[in-house]
Structures are given as C-alpha cells and as structure tokens.
C-alpha positions in Angstrom: 168.1 -58.8 196.6 169.5 -58.4 193.1 168.0 -56.1 190.5 166.9 -59.1 188.4 165.2 -60.7 191.4 163.4 -57.4 192.3 162.2 -56.9 188.7 161.0 -60.5 188.6 159.1 -60.1 191.9 157.6 -56.8 190.6 156.5 -58.5 187.4 154.8 -61.2 189.3 153.0 -58.8 191.7 151.7 -56.6 188.9 150.8 -59.3 186.4 147.1 -59.8 185.5 147.1 -63.2 187.2 148.0 -61.6 190.5 145.0 -59.4 190.3 142.7 -62.4 190.9 144.3 -63.5 194.1 141.9 -64.8 196.8 141.0 -62.2 199.3 141.3 -59.3 196.9 138.6 -56.7 197.6 135.7 -56.4 195.2 133.4 -53.5 194.4 130.0 -53.5 192.8 129.4 -51.3 189.7 125.8 -51.2 188.5 123.7 -49.7 185.7 119.9 -49.6 186.3 117.1 -49.2 183.8 119.0 -48.4 180.7 116.4 -48.4 177.9 117.7 -48.8 174.3 116.1 -49.7 171.0 117.3 -53.1 169.9 116.8 -55.4 166.9 116.1 -58.6 168.7 113.6 -61.4 168.1 112.5 -64.2 165.8 109.4 -62.6 164.3 109.3 -60.5 161.1 108.1 -57.4 162.9 111.0 -57.7 165.4 113.5 -57.9 162.5 111.9 -54.9 160.7 111.9 -52.4 163.6 113.7 -52.0 166.9 111.9 -52.5 170.2 112.6 -51.1 173.6 114.9 -53.3 175.8 115.7 -52.4 179.4 119.2 -53.4 180.5 120.3 -53.8 184.1 123.9 -54.7 184.9 125.6 -55.6 188.1 129.4 -56.0 187.9 131.6 -57.4 190.6 135.0 -55.7 190.0 138.4 -55.9 191.5 138.9 -52.9 193.7 141.6 -50.4 193.0 145.2 -51.5 193.5 147.8 -49.3 195.3 147.3 -45.8 196.5 143.7 -44.6 196.2 143.8 -41.8 193.6 140.8 -39.9 192.4 141.3 -40.8 188.8 138.9 -42.6 186.4 141.6 -44.9 185.2 141.7 -46.4 188.7 138.1 -47.8 188.4 135.8 -49.8 186.2 133.7 -47.0 184.8 129.9 -47.4 184.5 130.2 -45.1 181.5 132.4 -47.7 179.8 129.8 -50.4 180.7 127.0 -48.4 179.1 129.0 -47.7 176.0 129.8 -51.5 175.8 126.1 -52.3 175.9 125.3 -49.7 173.3 128.0 -51.1 171.0 126.8 -54.7 171.3 123.1 -53.7 170.8 124.1 -51.5 167.9 126.0 -54.3 166.1 122.8 -55.6 164.5 119.9 -58.0 164.8 120.1 -61.1 167.0 117.3 -63.7 167.2 117.3 -64.3 171.0 117.4 -62.1 174.0 119.6 -64.9 175.5 122.2 -64.4 172.8 122.2 -60.7 173.3 122.7 -61.1 177.0 125.7 -63.5 176.4 127.2 -61.0 173.9 126.9 -58.2 176.4 128.4 -60.4 179.2 131.3 -61.4 176.9 132.0 -57.8 176.0 132.0 -56.7 179.7 134.2 -59.6 180.8 136.8 -58.6 178.3 138.0 -56.2 181.0 140.1 -58.4 183.3 139.1 -56.3 186.4 135.4 -57.4 186.0 135.1 -60.8 187.8 131.4 -61.3 187.5 128.7 -59.8 185.2 125.0 -60.1 185.9 123.1 -59.0 182.8 119.3 -58.6 182.9 117.5 -57.8 179.7 113.8 -57.1 179.4 111.6 -56.6 176.3 109.2 -53.9 177.4 106.6 -54.2 174.6 106.5 -57.9 173.9 103.0 -58.4 175.4 100.4 -55.8 176.2 99.3 -57.8 179.2 102.6 -57.5 181.1 105.2 -54.9 181.9 108.2 -56.9 180.6 109.6 -60.3 179.7 113.2 -61.2 179.7 116.3 -63.1 180.8 119.0 -62.7 183.5 122.3 -64.4 183.3 125.4 -64.4 185.6 128.8 -65.0 184.0 132.3 -65.0 185.6 135.8 -64.6 184.3 137.3 -67.8 183.0 
C-alpha cells in the first residue's frame, strides 16, 4: 500500500461522514429537571418577567471511537449540553415554547456526535391548577 493510499484511507475512516456508519454504538446522555428562568410567552406578563421552565434532555450520541480513554474530550459532555441550553434561553424572549425547544435542539445537534435530541420543556407556573404544561420534540441529525 502506498503512502498516498494509506493517507486517503485514513482520511475516509476519520471523516465526519464515517462517524455515522450503521452499526456504530450509541450512548445516551441525559439532563433531568434543569429549572431556569426564561422569557417565553405571548402575553405581556410573560414578556415583562421571566418564568420558570423545566428542561429535560435525552441525547443519543455516538459512542467513543478508538481506545477508551478517561478524558472529557472523548465524550459528549452533559455540562456542554446544560451550557448550550442556558445560552439559548439567555439569548432573549421567544413567543412560543415550541420555538424555544427547536432552538435548543438545533444548538445541541450542531455537535455531529449527537444523532438524536429529545427536548422536553415545561412551564411550571402557567396555571395554578396544574403542575406544568409544555412540549416535547425529537429531532435527528440531517
């Protein structure tokens, strides 16, 4: 095998496209019951002050490639997921919880190792008569 052929083969195996090969092991990363203040809603009082929103995430991620090392760079970090959610929510007011969920999913799926993102958002104080109202979406890598 020539050096050029070996380099070409290595480039194919390590390319982002090869990371989505069928049969590749998946892991599940999750965040449960993250409660953050959010400016979300169509009513004046929802625009004027933040309300509590509970966030639950379930991410299907490509498992580590190559030798198993005990390094944070080898995995999709739940800390990164939490920080991504905080950044999206902190970006400002949105009218619909559905829009906020889509924005969070888009942000998470920008990491090519995340294959599927389930995002569940709940307004905790929307109605006194119930514990929460909300939306859950599932999005996958294009």
